[in-house]
TORZA-270513 format. One record per residue: residue in three letters; x, y, z of N, C-alpha, C in turn. Coordinates in nm, 2 decimals, padded with zeros to 4 digits. Example, Ala and Ser with C-alpha at 12.3 -4.5 7.8 and 13.67 -1.06 7.14 Angstrom:
2
   aa      nx      ny      nz     cax     cay     caz      cx      cy      cz
  ALA   01.32  -00.57   00.78   01.23  -00.45   00.78   01.32  -00.33   00.78
  SER   01.28  -00.22   00.71   01.37  -00.11   00.71   01.29   00.00   00.79
This chain:
277
   aa      nx      ny      nz     cax     cay     caz      cx      cy      cz
  MET   00.08  -00.12   00.00   00.00   00.00   00.00   00.09   00.12   00.00
  LEU   00.05   00.22  -00.08   00.12   00.35  -00.09   00.03   00.46  -00.04
  LEU   00.07   00.53   00.06  -00.01   00.64   00.11   00.03   00.77   00.03
  SER  -00.07   00.83  -00.02  -00.05   00.95  -00.10  -00.09   01.08  -00.03
  GLY  -00.01   01.18  -00.04  -00.03   01.31   00.02  -00.12   01.40  -00.06
  LYS  -00.17   01.35  -00.18  -00.25   01.43  -00.26  -00.38   01.47  -00.19
  GLY  -00.42   01.59  -00.20  -00.54   01.64  -00.13  -00.51   01.74  -00.02
  GLY  -00.38   01.74   00.03  -00.35   01.84   00.13  -00.36   01.98   00.09
  ASP  -00.32   02.01  -00.04  -00.32   02.14  -00.09  -00.46   02.19  -00.12
  GLU  -00.55   02.09  -00.15  -00.69   02.12  -00.17  -00.77   02.14  -00.04
  LEU  -00.74   02.07   00.06  -00.82   02.07   00.18  -00.77   02.18   00.28
  MET  -00.64   02.20   00.29  -00.59   02.29   00.40  -00.60   02.44   00.36
  PRO  -00.53   02.48   00.25  -00.54   02.62   00.21  -00.68   02.65   00.17
  THR  -00.72   02.78   00.15  -00.85   02.81   00.11  -00.85   02.94   00.03
  ALA  -00.95   02.97  -00.04  -00.96   03.09  -00.13  -00.95   03.22  -00.04
  LEU  -00.90   03.32  -00.10  -00.89   03.45  -00.02  -01.02   03.51   00.02
  SER  -01.13   03.47  -00.04  -01.26   03.52   00.01  -01.29   03.49   00.15
  TYR  -01.21   03.40   00.21  -01.22   03.37   00.36  -01.20   03.50   00.44
  LEU  -01.12   03.59   00.39  -01.09   03.72   00.46  -01.22   03.80   00.49
  THR  -01.31   03.79   00.39  -01.44   03.87   00.41  -01.51   03.82   00.53
  HIS  -01.52   03.69   00.55  -01.59   03.63   00.67  -01.51   03.64   00.79
  ALA  -01.37   03.63   00.78  -01.29   03.65   00.90  -01.30   03.79   00.96
  ARG  -01.32   03.89   00.87  -01.33   04.02   00.92  -01.45   04.05   01.01
  ARG  -01.56   03.97   00.98  -01.68   03.99   01.06  -01.66   03.93   01.20
  ARG  -01.57   03.84   01.22  -01.54   03.78   01.35  -01.43   03.85   01.42
  ASP  -01.32   03.88   01.35  -01.20   03.94   01.41  -01.13   04.03   01.31
  LYS  -01.16   04.16   01.32  -01.11   04.26   01.23  -00.96   04.27   01.23
  ALA  -00.90   04.26   01.36  -00.76   04.26   01.37  -00.69   04.14   01.30
  ALA  -00.74   04.03   01.32  -00.69   03.91   01.26  -00.69   03.92   01.11
  SER  -00.81   03.97   01.06  -00.82   03.98   00.91  -00.72   04.08   00.86
  ARG  -00.70   04.20   00.92  -00.60   04.29   00.88  -00.46   04.23   00.88
  ARG  -00.43   04.15   00.98  -00.30   04.09   00.99  -00.28   03.99   00.87
  HIS  -00.38   03.92   00.84  -00.37   03.82   00.73  -00.35   03.90   00.60
  ILE  -00.43   04.01   00.58  -00.42   04.08   00.45  -00.28   04.14   00.44
  LYS  -00.22   04.20   00.54  -00.09   04.25   00.54   00.01   04.14   00.51
  GLY  -00.01   04.02   00.57   00.08   03.91   00.55   00.08   03.86   00.41
  TRP  -00.04   03.85   00.35  -00.04   03.80   00.21   00.02   03.90   00.11
  ALA   00.00   04.03   00.14   00.06   04.14   00.06   00.21   04.13   00.07
  ALA   00.27   04.11   00.18   00.41   04.10   00.20   00.47   03.98   00.14
  LEU   00.39   03.87   00.15   00.44   03.74   00.09   00.45   03.74  -00.06
  TRP   00.35   03.80  -00.12   00.34   03.81  -00.27   00.40   03.93  -00.33
  GLY   00.44   04.03  -00.25   00.50   04.15  -00.30   00.40   04.24  -00.37
  VAL   00.27   04.24  -00.32   00.17   04.32  -00.38   00.11   04.42  -00.27
  THR   00.02   04.51  -00.31  -00.04   04.60  -00.22  -00.15   04.53  -00.14
  THR  -00.19   04.59  -00.03  -00.30   04.53   00.05  -00.43   04.55  -00.03
  GLN  -00.44   04.66  -00.11  -00.56   04.68  -00.19  -00.58   04.56  -00.30
  GLN  -00.47   04.51  -00.35  -00.47   04.40  -00.45  -00.52   04.28  -00.38
  VAL  -00.48   04.26  -00.25  -00.52   04.14  -00.18  -00.67   04.15  -00.15
  LYS  -00.72   04.27  -00.11  -00.86   04.29  -00.08  -00.94   04.27  -00.21
  ALA  -00.89   04.31  -00.32  -00.96   04.29  -00.45  -00.98   04.15  -00.48
  GLN  -00.88   04.06  -00.46  -00.89   03.92  -00.48  -00.98   03.85  -00.38
  ALA  -00.99   03.91  -00.26  -01.07   03.85  -00.15  -01.21   03.90  -00.16
  ALA  -01.25   03.99  -00.25  -01.39   04.04  -00.26  -01.49   03.93  -00.28
  ASP  -01.61   03.95  -00.23  -01.71   03.85  -00.26  -01.74   03.84  -00.41
  PRO  -01.74   03.72  -00.47  -01.76   03.71  -00.61  -01.90   03.72  -00.66
  GLY  -02.00   03.74  -00.56  -02.14   03.76  -00.60  -02.21   03.62  -00.60
  PRO  -02.34   03.62  -00.65  -02.41   03.50  -00.65  -02.35   03.39  -00.74
  TYR  -02.36   03.27  -00.69  -02.29   03.16  -00.76  -02.35   03.14  -00.91
  GLN  -02.48   03.15  -00.92  -02.53   03.13  -01.06  -02.48   03.23  -01.16
  ARG  -02.48   03.36  -01.11  -02.43   03.46  -01.20  -02.28   03.45  -01.23
  TRP  -02.20   03.41  -01.13  -02.06   03.39  -01.15  -02.04   03.28  -01.25
  LEU  -02.11   03.17  -01.24  -02.09   03.05  -01.33  -02.13   03.09  -01.47
  ALA  -02.24   03.16  -01.49  -02.28   03.20  -01.62  -02.18   03.29  -01.69
  ASP  -02.11   03.37  -01.61  -02.01   03.47  -01.66  -01.87   03.41  -01.68
  CYS  -01.85   03.29  -01.64  -01.72   03.23  -01.65  -01.64   03.25  -01.78
  PRO  -01.71   03.23  -01.89  -01.63   03.25  -02.02  -01.57   03.39  -02.04
  THR  -01.62   03.49  -01.97  -01.57   03.62  -01.98  -01.46   03.66  -01.89
  HIS  -01.42   03.56  -01.80  -01.32   03.59  -01.70  -01.18   03.59  -01.76
  GLY  -01.16   03.53  -01.87  -01.03   03.53  -01.94  -00.92   03.47  -01.85
  ARG  -00.81   03.53  -01.84  -00.70   03.47  -01.76  -00.69   03.53  -01.62
  ASP  -00.81   03.57  -01.57  -00.82   03.63  -01.44  -00.78   03.52  -01.34
  ASP  -00.68   03.54  -01.25  -00.63   03.44  -01.16  -00.71   03.45  -01.03
  SER  -00.79   03.54  -01.00  -00.87   03.54  -00.88  -00.97   03.43  -00.88
  LEU  -00.98   03.36  -00.77  -01.05   03.23  -00.77  -01.20   03.24  -00.79
  GLY  -01.26   03.34  -00.73  -01.40   03.35  -00.73  -01.46   03.23  -00.65
  TRP  -01.56   03.16  -00.71  -01.62   03.05  -00.64  -01.54   02.92  -00.65
  GLU  -01.47   02.91  -00.77  -01.38   02.80  -00.79  -01.29   02.82  -00.90
  ALA  -01.19   02.74  -00.93  -01.10   02.76  -01.04  -01.15   02.73  -01.17
  GLY  -01.11   02.81  -01.27  -01.14   02.79  -01.41  -01.28   02.84  -01.45
  PRO  -01.33   02.79  -01.57  -01.25   02.71  -01.66  -01.15   02.79  -01.74
  TYR  -01.04   02.72  -01.77  -00.93   02.78  -01.85  -00.94   02.73  -02.00
  ALA  -01.00   02.81  -02.08  -01.02   02.76  -02.22  -00.89   02.79  -02.30
  PRO  -00.83   02.68  -02.36  -00.71   02.70  -02.44  -00.73   02.80  -02.55
  PRO  -00.62   02.87  -02.59  -00.63   02.97  -02.70  -00.66   02.90  -02.84
  TRP  -00.63   02.77  -02.85  -00.66   02.70  -02.98  -00.80   02.65  -02.99
  LEU  -00.89   02.68  -02.89  -01.03   02.64  -02.90  -01.09   02.73  -03.01
  THR  -01.18   02.67  -03.09  -01.24   02.75  -03.20  -01.35   02.83  -03.14
  GLY  -01.39   02.93  -03.22  -01.50   03.02  -03.18  -01.63   02.94  -03.16
  TRP  -01.66   02.84  -03.24  -01.78   02.76  -03.23  -01.77   02.68  -03.09
  ALA  -01.66   02.63  -03.06  -01.64   02.56  -02.93  -01.66   02.65  -02.81
  ARG  -01.61   02.77  -02.82  -01.63   02.87  -02.72  -01.77   02.90  -02.70
  THR  -01.84   02.92  -02.81  -01.99   02.95  -02.80  -02.06   02.83  -02.73
  MET  -02.03   02.71  -02.77  -02.09   02.59  -02.70  -02.06   02.59  -02.56
  LEU  -01.94   02.62  -02.52  -01.90   02.62  -02.38  -01.98   02.73  -02.30
  ALA  -01.99   02.85  -02.36  -02.06   02.95  -02.29  -02.21   02.92  -02.28
  ASP  -02.27   02.86  -02.38  -02.41   02.81  -02.37  -02.43   02.71  -02.27
  ALA  -02.34   02.61  -02.26  -02.35   02.50  -02.16  -02.34   02.56  -02.02
  LEU  -02.25   02.65  -02.00  -02.23   02.71  -01.86  -02.36   02.79  -01.82
  ARG  -02.41   02.87  -01.92  -02.53   02.94  -01.89  -02.65   02.85  -01.86
  ALA  -02.66   02.74  -01.93  -02.77   02.64  -01.91  -02.75   02.58  -01.77
  ALA  -02.62   02.55  -01.74  -02.60   02.48  -01.61  -02.62   02.58  -01.49
  ALA  -02.59   02.71  -01.52  -02.61   02.81  -01.41  -02.75   02.82  -01.37
  ASP  -02.85   02.80  -01.46  -02.99   02.82  -01.43  -03.03   02.73  -01.31
  ARG  -02.97   02.61  -01.30  -03.01   02.52  -01.20  -02.90   02.48  -01.10
  ALA  -02.79   02.56  -01.11  -02.67   02.53  -01.02  -02.69   02.58  -00.88
  GLU  -02.64   02.50  -00.78  -02.64   02.54  -00.64  -02.50   02.52  -00.59
  PRO  -02.45   02.62  -00.51  -02.32   02.60  -00.46  -02.31   02.49  -00.36
  LEU  -02.20   02.43  -00.33  -02.18   02.33  -00.23  -02.18   02.38  -00.09
  HIS  -02.16   02.51  -00.08  -02.17   02.58   00.05  -02.20   02.73   00.02
  GLU  -02.26   02.79   00.11  -02.31   02.93   00.09  -02.19   03.03   00.09
  ARG  -02.08   02.99   00.15  -01.96   03.07   00.15  -01.86   03.03   00.04
  PRO  -01.82   03.13  -00.04  -01.74   03.09  -00.16  -01.62   03.01  -00.13
  HIS  -01.54   03.05  -00.02  -01.42   02.98   00.01  -01.44   02.84   00.05
  GLN  -01.56   02.81   00.12  -01.59   02.67   00.15  -01.63   02.59   00.03
  HIS  -01.71   02.65  -00.06  -01.75   02.59  -00.18  -01.62   02.56  -00.26
  ALA  -01.53   02.65  -00.27  -01.41   02.63  -00.35  -01.33   02.51  -00.30
  THR  -01.32   02.50  -00.17  -01.25   02.38  -00.11  -01.32   02.25  -00.15
  MET  -01.45   02.25  -00.13  -01.52   02.13  -00.15  -01.52   02.09  -00.30
  ALA  -01.53   02.19  -00.39  -01.52   02.16  -00.53  -01.38   02.10  -00.57
  ALA  -01.28   02.16  -00.51  -01.14   02.11  -00.54  -01.13   01.97  -00.49
  ILE  -01.18   01.93  -00.37  -01.17   01.80  -00.32  -01.25   01.70  -00.41
  ARG  -01.36   01.74  -00.46  -01.44   01.65  -00.55  -01.36   01.63  -00.68
  ALA  -01.31   01.73  -00.73  -01.23   01.72  -00.86  -01.11   01.63  -00.84
  LEU  -01.04   01.65  -00.72  -00.92   01.56  -00.70  -00.96   01.42  -00.68
  ALA  -01.08   01.39  -00.62  -01.12   01.26  -00.59  -01.14   01.18  -00.72
  ARG  -01.18   01.25  -00.83  -01.19   01.18  -00.96  -01.05   01.14  -01.01
  TRP  -00.96   01.24  -01.00  -00.82   01.21  -01.04  -00.76   01.09  -00.96
  ASN  -00.79   01.09  -00.83  -00.74   00.98  -00.74  -00.79   00.85  -00.79
  ARG  -00.92   00.84  -00.82  -00.98   00.72  -00.87  -00.91   00.67  -00.99
  LEU  -00.89   00.76  -01.09  -00.82   00.72  -01.21  -00.67   00.67  -01.18
  GLN  -00.61   00.74  -01.10  -00.47   00.70  -01.06  -00.47   00.57  -00.99
  SER  -00.56   00.54  -00.90  -00.57   00.42  -00.83  -00.60   00.30  -00.92
  ASP  -00.69   00.33  -01.02  -00.72   00.22  -01.12  -00.60   00.19  -01.20
  ALA  -00.52   00.29  -01.24  -00.40   00.27  -01.32  -00.30   00.19  -01.25
  ALA  -00.29   00.21  -01.11  -00.18   00.15  -01.03  -00.22   00.01  -01.00
  SER  -00.35  -00.02  -00.99  -00.39  -00.15  -00.94  -00.34  -00.27  -01.02
  PRO  -00.33  -00.27  -01.15  -00.28  -00.39  -01.22  -00.13  -00.42  -01.19
  PHE  -00.06  -00.32  -01.13   00.08  -00.34  -01.10   00.10  -00.38  -00.95
  GLY  -00.02  -00.41  -00.89  -00.01  -00.46  -00.75   00.01  -00.35  -00.65
  ILE  -00.01  -00.22  -00.69   00.00  -00.11  -00.60  -00.14  -00.06  -00.55
  GLN  -00.16  -00.07  -00.42  -00.28  -00.02  -00.36  -00.26   00.12  -00.31
  LEU  -00.33   00.22  -00.37  -00.31   00.36  -00.33  -00.42   00.40  -00.22
  ALA  -00.38   00.47  -00.12  -00.47   00.52  -00.02  -00.45   00.67  -00.01
  TYR  -00.56   00.75   00.01  -00.55   00.89   00.02  -00.61   00.94   00.15
  PRO  -00.53   00.96   00.25  -00.58   01.00   00.38  -00.66   01.14   00.38
  TYR  -00.61   01.23   00.29  -00.68   01.36   00.29  -00.82   01.35   00.22
  ALA  -00.85   01.24   00.16  -00.98   01.22   00.10  -01.08   01.14   00.20
  ASP  -01.03   01.11   00.32  -01.11   01.04   00.41  -01.22   01.13   00.46
  GLN  -01.34   01.08   00.47  -01.46   01.17   00.50  -01.44   01.23   00.64
  GLN  -01.39   01.16   00.73  -01.38   01.22   00.87  -01.27   01.33   00.87
  VAL  -01.16   01.31   00.79  -01.06   01.42   00.78  -01.11   01.54   00.72
  ILE  -01.19   01.52   00.61  -01.25   01.64   00.54  -01.35   01.71   00.63
  GLU  -01.43   01.64   00.70  -01.53   01.70   00.79  -01.46   01.78   00.90
  ALA  -01.35   01.72   00.96  -01.28   01.79   01.07  -01.22   01.92   01.02
  ALA  -01.16   01.91   00.90  -01.09   02.03   00.85  -01.19   02.14   00.81
  LEU  -01.30   02.11   00.75  -01.40   02.21   00.71  -01.48   02.26   00.83
  ALA  -01.47   02.19   00.94  -01.54   02.24   01.06  -01.46   02.35   01.13
  THR  -01.34   02.37   01.09  -01.26   02.48   01.15  -01.27   02.61   01.07
  ARG  -01.24   02.72   01.13  -01.24   02.85   01.06  -01.13   02.85   00.96
  ALA  -01.16   02.92   00.85  -01.06   02.92   00.74  -00.93   02.98   00.78
  GLU  -00.93   03.08   00.87  -00.80   03.14   00.91  -00.72   03.05   01.00
  ALA  -00.78   02.94   01.04  -00.70   02.84   01.12  -00.64   02.73   01.02
  ARG  -00.70   02.72   00.90  -00.64   02.63   00.80  -00.54   02.69   00.71
  THR  -00.55   02.82   00.69  -00.45   02.88   00.60  -00.40   03.01   00.66
  SER  -00.28   03.05   00.63  -00.22   03.17   00.68  -00.09   03.21   00.60
  PRO  -00.07   03.34   00.59   00.05   03.38   00.52   00.18   03.37   00.61
  TYR   00.15   03.34   00.74   00.27   03.33   00.83   00.31   03.19   00.86
  GLN   00.23   03.09   00.82   00.27   02.95   00.85   00.21   02.86   00.74
  ASN   00.28   02.77   00.69   00.23   02.68   00.59   00.13   02.57   00.65
  LYS   00.01   02.58   00.61  -00.09   02.49   00.66  -00.10   02.48   00.81
  PRO  -00.13   02.58   00.88  -00.12   02.59   01.03  -00.21   02.48   01.10
  LEU  -00.32   02.44   01.04  -00.41   02.34   01.10  -00.33   02.20   01.10
  LEU  -00.28   02.17   00.98  -00.20   02.05   00.97  -00.08   02.05   01.06
  MET  -00.01   02.16   01.07   00.10   02.17   01.16   00.06   02.14   01.31
  ALA  -00.05   02.19   01.35  -00.10   02.17   01.49  -00.13   02.03   01.51
  VAL  -00.20   01.97   01.41  -00.25   01.83   01.43  -00.13   01.73   01.43
  MET  -00.03   01.76   01.35   00.09   01.66   01.34   00.20   01.69   01.44
  SER   00.18   01.80   01.52   00.28   01.83   01.63   00.30   01.71   01.72
  GLY   00.42   01.67   01.74   00.45   01.55   01.83   00.45   01.42   01.75
  HIS   00.40   01.42   01.63   00.41   01.30   01.54   00.51   01.31   01.43
  VAL   00.54   01.44   01.39   00.64   01.46   01.29   00.75   01.55   01.34
  PRO   00.87   01.53   01.30   00.99   01.61   01.35   00.96   01.76   01.34
  ALA   01.00   01.83   01.44   00.98   01.98   01.44   01.04   02.05   01.32
  ALA   01.16   02.00   01.28   01.22   02.06   01.16   01.14   02.05   01.04
  ASN   01.07   01.94   01.02   00.98   01.92   00.91   00.86   02.01   00.92
  LEU   00.80   02.03   01.04   00.69   02.12   01.05   00.72   02.26   01.03
  ALA   00.85   02.30   01.05   00.89   02.44   01.04   00.92   02.48   00.90
  ARG   00.92   02.38   00.80   00.95   02.41   00.66   00.85   02.51   00.60
  ARG   00.90   02.60   00.52   00.81   02.69   00.44   00.80   02.65   00.30
  THR   00.87   02.55   00.26   00.86   02.50   00.12   00.81   02.35   00.12
  LYS   00.79   02.30   00.00   00.74   02.16  -00.01   00.80   02.10  -00.13
  GLY   00.81   01.97  -00.14   00.85   01.90  -00.26   00.74   01.89  -00.36
  GLY   00.78   01.85  -00.48   00.68   01.84  -00.59   00.73   01.74  -00.69
  TYR   00.64   01.70  -00.78   00.68   01.60  -00.88   00.65   01.66  -01.02
  SER   00.63   01.79  -01.03   00.60   01.84  -01.16   00.72   01.83  -01.26
  SER   00.84   01.85  -01.21   00.96   01.84  -01.29   00.98   01.69  -01.33
  ASP   00.95   01.60  -01.25   00.96   01.46  -01.28   00.87   01.41  -01.39
  THR   00.74   01.46  -01.38   00.64   01.42  -01.48   00.67   01.49  -01.61
  ALA   00.72   01.61  -01.61   00.76   01.68  -01.73   00.87   01.61  -01.80
  GLU   00.97   01.57  -01.72   01.09   01.50  -01.78   01.05   01.36  -01.84
  ALA   00.95   01.29  -01.77   00.91   01.16  -01.82   00.83   01.18  -01.95
  ALA   00.75   01.29  -01.96   00.67   01.31  -02.08   00.75   01.36  -02.20
  ARG   00.86   01.42  -02.17   00.94   01.49  -02.28   00.97   01.39  -02.40
  PRO   01.02   01.27  -02.37   01.05   01.18  -02.48   00.93   01.14  -02.57
  ALA   00.81   01.15  -02.51   00.69   01.11  -02.58   00.62   01.23  -02.66
  ARG   00.68   01.35  -02.66   00.62   01.46  -02.72   00.60   01.45  -02.87
  ALA   00.69   01.38  -02.93   00.68   01.36  -03.08   00.54   01.28  -03.10
  MET   00.52   01.18  -03.02   00.39   01.11  -03.04   00.27   01.20  -03.00
  PHE   00.29   01.28  -02.90   00.18   01.37  -02.86   00.15   01.47  -02.98
  ALA   00.26   01.52  -03.04   00.24   01.61  -03.15   00.17   01.54  -03.27
  LYS   00.20   01.41  -03.29   00.13   01.34  -03.40  -00.01   01.32  -03.37
  LEU  -00.05   01.30  -03.24  -00.19   01.28  -03.20  -00.26   01.41  -03.23
  LEU  -00.20   01.52  -03.20  -00.26   01.65  -03.21  -00.23   01.73  -03.34
  SER  -00.21   01.65  -03.45  -00.18   01.70  -03.58  -00.31   01.73  -03.65
  ASP  -00.30   01.76  -03.78  -00.42   01.79  -03.87  -00.52   01.67  -03.86
  ASP  -00.47   01.55  -03.84  -00.56   01.43  -03.84  -00.63   01.42  -03.70
  SER  -00.62   01.52  -03.62  -00.68   01.52  -03.49  -00.83   01.50  -03.49
  GLU  -00.89   01.42  -03.41  -01.03   01.40  -03.40  -01.10   01.53  -03.35
  LEU  -01.03   01.60  -03.26  -01.09   01.72  -03.21  -01.10   01.83  -03.32
  ALA  -01.00   01.83  -03.41  -01.00   01.92  -03.52  -01.11   01.88  -03.62
  ARG  -01.13   01.75  -03.64  -01.23   01.70  -03.73  -01.37   01.75  -03.68
  CYS  -01.39   01.75  -03.55  -01.51   01.79  -03.49  -01.53   01.94  -03.48
  GLY  -01.43   02.02  -03.52  -01.44   02.16  -03.52  -01.42   02.22  -03.39
  LEU  -01.35   02.15  -03.30  -01.34   02.20  -03.16  -01.21   02.28  -03.14
  ILE  -01.10   02.24  -03.22  -00.97   02.31  -03.20  -00.93   02.37  -03.34
  ASP  -00.85   02.48  -03.33  -00.79   02.54  -03.44  -00.65   02.48  -03.46
  ALA  -00.64   02.40  -03.57  -00.51   02.32  -03.59  -00.39   02.41  -03.60
  ASP  -00.40   02.52  -03.66  -00.29   02.61  -03.68  -00.24   02.67  -03.55
  ARG  -00.33   02.71  -03.47  -00.30   02.77  -03.34  -00.24   02.66  -03.25
  LEU  -00.29   02.54  -03.26  -00.24   02.43  -03.18  -00.10   02.39  -03.22
  ARG  -00.07   02.39  -03.35   00.06   02.36  -03.40   00.16   02.47  -03.35
  THR   00.12   02.59  -03.34   00.21   02.70  -03.29   00.25   02.67  -03.14
  ALA   00.15   02.63  -03.06   00.17   02.60  -02.92   00.26   02.47  -02.91
  LEU   00.24   02.37  -03.00   00.32   02.25  -02.99   00.47   02.28  -03.02
  ARG   00.49   02.37  -03.12   00.63   02.41  -03.15   00.70   02.48  -03.04
  GLY   00.63   02.55  -02.95   00.69   02.62  -02.84   00.67   02.55  -02.71
  TRP   00.64   02.42  -02.71   00.61   02.34  -02.59   00.72   02.35  -02.49
  ASP   00.85   02.34  -02.54   00.96   02.34  -02.45   00.98   02.47  -02.37
  ARG   00.92   02.57  -02.43   00.93   02.70  -02.36   00.80   02.75  -02.30
  ALA   00.70   02.66  -02.30   00.57   02.69  -02.25   00.56   02.72  -02.10
  ASP   00.48   02.81  -02.06   00.46   02.83  -01.91   00.38   02.71  -01.86
  ASP   00.36   02.71  -01.73   00.29   02.59  -01.66   00.15   02.58  -01.71
  ARG   00.08   02.69  -01.73  -00.06   02.68  -01.77  -00.08   02.62  -01.91
  THR   00.01   02.67  -02.00   00.00   02.62  -02.14   00.04   02.47  -02.14
  ASP   00.14   02.43  -02.07   00.18   02.29  -02.06   00.06   02.21  -02.01
  LEU  -00.01   02.26  -01.91  -00.13   02.18  -01.86  -00.23   02.17  -01.96
  LEU  -00.26   02.29  -02.03  -00.37   02.29  -02.13  -00.33   02.19  -02.25
  LEU  -00.20   02.18  -02.29  -00.16   02.09  -02.39  -00.19   01.95  -02.35
  HIS  -00.15   01.91  -02.22  -00.18   01.78  -02.18  -00.33   01.75  -02.17
  LEU  -00.40   01.84  -02.12  -00.55   01.82  -02.11  -00.61   01.80  -02.25
  THR  -00.56   01.88  -02.35  -00.61   01.86  -02.49  -00.57   01.73  -02.54
  LEU  -00.45   01.68  -02.50  -00.41   01.54  -02.54  -00.50   01.44  -02.49
  MET  -00.54   01.45  -02.36  -00.63   01.36  -02.30  -00.77   01.36  -02.37
  CYS  -00.81   01.48  -02.40  -00.94   01.48  -02.48  -00.93   01.42  -02.61
  GLU  -00.82   01.43  -02.68  -00.80   01.37  -02.81  -00.80   01.22  -02.80
  VAL  -00.73   01.17  -02.70  -00.74   01.02  -02.68  -00.88   00.97  -02.65
  TRP  -00.95   01.05  -02.57  -01.09   01.01  -02.54  -01.18   01.02  -02.67
  ALA  -01.16   01.12  -02.75  -01.24   01.14  -02.87  -01.21   01.03  -02.97
  ARG  -01.08   00.99  -02.99  -01.05   00.88  -03.08  -01.11   00.75  -03.03
  THR  -01.11   00.73  -02.90  -01.16   00.60  -02.84  -01.31   00.59  -02.87
  THR  -01.38   00.70  -02.85  -01.53   00.70  -02.88  -01.56   00.68  -03.02
  SER  -01.47   00.72  -03.11  -01.49   00.71  -03.26  -01.42   00.58  -03.31
  ASN  -01.37   00.50  -03.22  -01.30   00.37  -03.26  -01.19   00.40  -03.36
  ARG  -01.12   00.51  -03.34  -01.00   00.54  -03.43  -00.88   00.49  -03.35
  PRO  -00.79   00.42  -03.42  -00.66   00.37  -03.36  -00.57   00.49  -03.32
  LEU  -00.49   00.47  -03.22  -00.39   00.57  -03.18  -00.27   00.54  -03.27
  PRO  -00.19   00.65  -03.30  -00.07   00.63  -03.39   00.04   00.54  -03.32
  THR   00.12   00.48  -03.40   00.23   00.40  -03.34   00.33   00.50  -03.28
  PRO   00.38   00.47  -03.15   00.47   00.56  -03.09   00.59   00.58  -03.18
  VAL   00.63   00.71  -03.18   00.75   00.75  -03.26   00.87   00.78  -03.16
  PRO   00.98   00.72  -03.18   01.09   00.74  -03.09   01.13   00.89  -03.09
  PHE   01.16   00.94  -02.97   01.20   01.08  -02.96   01.32   01.12  -03.04
  GLU   01.42   01.03  -03.05   01.54   01.06  -03.12   01.52   01.08  -03.27
  GLU   01.42   01.01  -03.33   01.39   01.01  -03.47   01.31   01.14  -03.51
  THR   01.22   01.17  -03.42   01.13   01.29  -03.46   01.12   01.38  -03.34
  PRO   01.22   01.46  -03.31   01.21   01.55  -03.19   01.11   01.66  -03.21
  CYS   01.04   01.70  -03.10   00.94   01.80  -03.11   01.00   01.94  -03.09
């Protein structure tokens, strides 16, 4: 069995809109947190307050999602991040679908920051299931303590300012694990990650990825992506920022799914040395 730490970043930190509700309980604590985030990110307190502002009714926010662009303020939850190679027709369909969903949508919690946390946990749970299914044939049993119902309920029952802080990394988790984890570990302000490992592992396969996302792409056949714009992004993949890299991988996943539903075979893998991307 392999215990996974996935879920800690979704469960413990919370959206900045928590500051609006913290202010009603403790103005001094709210001001302290605002100043702390401003200092940590090197921005003004006014910028922090702007990101912490109430995003308004959930239904209206959801219907307006396509107009948010690359706005990094979380609102009720993250995204959607439409790739620049999406066609105008696909964008129109996305906007129509979101407006239709907004008519009957209800938030998971009345407070935006609590809803954002719950939405993130639900999204991660789907990824966890896929990862667990992929590992099972190799005899690896994955377990996700942060997805445990009792752990989630305990964390969400605490005030947001106890779960997240600019002055301490995951303060609630630090308090819970005190005495169980070495103090030096609890005092860390940074964390490990596997993004560089996955990027390095995927690099040799980029030639095959590019072939999948070529003019013969099923997504292009359906009129969902602009092949020319996508080719431009593929040529600059090595220099792409994190968001573009993520969008390229998500597009690749959608392409595999689209080919599977159409019973189209996937191309034969192309060695990286023969056809570099």
